[in-house]
C-alpha positions as CSV (number, residue, x, y, z in Angstrom):
1,M,98.3,-114.0,-57.0
2,R,95.7,-114.1,-59.8
3,L,98.4,-115.0,-62.4
4,Q,99.6,-117.9,-60.3
5,T,96.1,-119.2,-59.9
6,F,95.5,-118.9,-63.6
7,K,98.7,-120.8,-64.4
8,L,97.7,-123.5,-61.9
9,I,94.2,-123.9,-63.3
10,F,95.5,-123.9,-66.9
11,S,98.2,-126.5,-66.1
12,V,95.7,-128.8,-64.4
13,S,93.1,-128.5,-67.2
14,A,95.8,-129.1,-69.8
15,A,97.0,-132.2,-67.9
16,L,93.4,-133.5,-67.7
17,A,92.8,-133.0,-71.4
18,L,96.0,-134.9,-72.3
19,A,95.1,-137.7,-69.9
20,A,91.6,-138.0,-71.5
21,C,93.1,-138.4,-75.0
22,G,95.7,-141.0,-73.9
23,G,93.2,-143.9,-73.8
24,E,93.6,-144.8,-77.5
25,E,94.1,-148.5,-78.3
26,A,97.1,-149.5,-80.4
27,E,96.5,-151.4,-83.6
28,P,97.1,-155.1,-83.4
29,A,100.3,-156.3,-84.9
30,Y,100.1,-159.4,-87.2
31,E,103.1,-161.5,-88.0
32,A,103.6,-163.4,-91.2
33,D,104.2,-167.2,-91.2
34,A,106.8,-166.7,-93.9
35,T,110.3,-165.5,-94.4
36,D,111.0,-162.6,-96.8
37,E,114.5,-163.3,-98.2
38,S,114.4,-160.2,-100.5
39,G,114.8,-157.8,-97.6
40,G,111.4,-156.1,-98.1
41,E,108.5,-155.7,-95.8
42,L,105.8,-158.3,-95.7
43,I,102.2,-157.0,-95.7
44,V,99.9,-159.1,-93.5
45,T,96.1,-158.8,-93.3
46,D,93.6,-160.0,-90.8
47,P,92.3,-163.5,-91.9
48,E,88.9,-162.9,-90.3
49,E,88.3,-159.6,-92.1
50,T,85.5,-159.9,-94.7
51,G,86.9,-157.5,-97.3
52,V,85.3,-154.8,-99.4
53,A,82.0,-155.2,-101.3
54,V,82.3,-154.7,-105.0
55,D,79.5,-154.0,-107.4
56,L,80.2,-155.5,-110.8
57,P,78.3,-154.4,-113.9
58,E,75.9,-156.9,-115.4
59,T,76.7,-156.5,-119.1
60,P,75.8,-159.4,-121.3
61,M,78.7,-160.8,-123.2
62,T,78.2,-161.7,-126.9
63,P,80.6,-163.9,-128.9
64,V,82.4,-162.5,-131.9
65,P,81.3,-164.2,-135.2
66,P,84.0,-166.4,-136.6
67,E,84.1,-164.6,-140.0
68,A,85.0,-161.3,-138.3
69,T,88.2,-162.9,-137.0
70,Q,89.4,-164.1,-140.4
71,P,91.8,-161.8,-142.4
72,P,90.4,-160.3,-145.6
73,T,91.0,-162.6,-148.7
74,E,90.9,-159.8,-151.3
75,T,93.9,-157.7,-152.0
76,V,93.6,-154.1,-152.9
77,P,96.0,-152.8,-155.5
78,P,98.2,-149.9,-154.3
79,A,97.1,-146.4,-155.4
80,E,98.9,-145.4,-158.6
81,A,101.2,-142.4,-158.4
82,E,100.6,-139.6,-160.9
């Protein structure tokens, strides 16, 4: 009798635990307003989502002097073989 009572209580508690976890909402499905003719899968995002914040570095940019971009005008003779 005790074993049957234990099985009954265990079954009821397991059923209640599963019922409590079953209330999850499904993710919304978005559809693209386009036709993919390549046969792949289109990735659609929520248009009202704000995105991810990105911190960009604040490095000052300096221009390269024009003389540094010119090729050297002097030619160096090749090293002589001994």
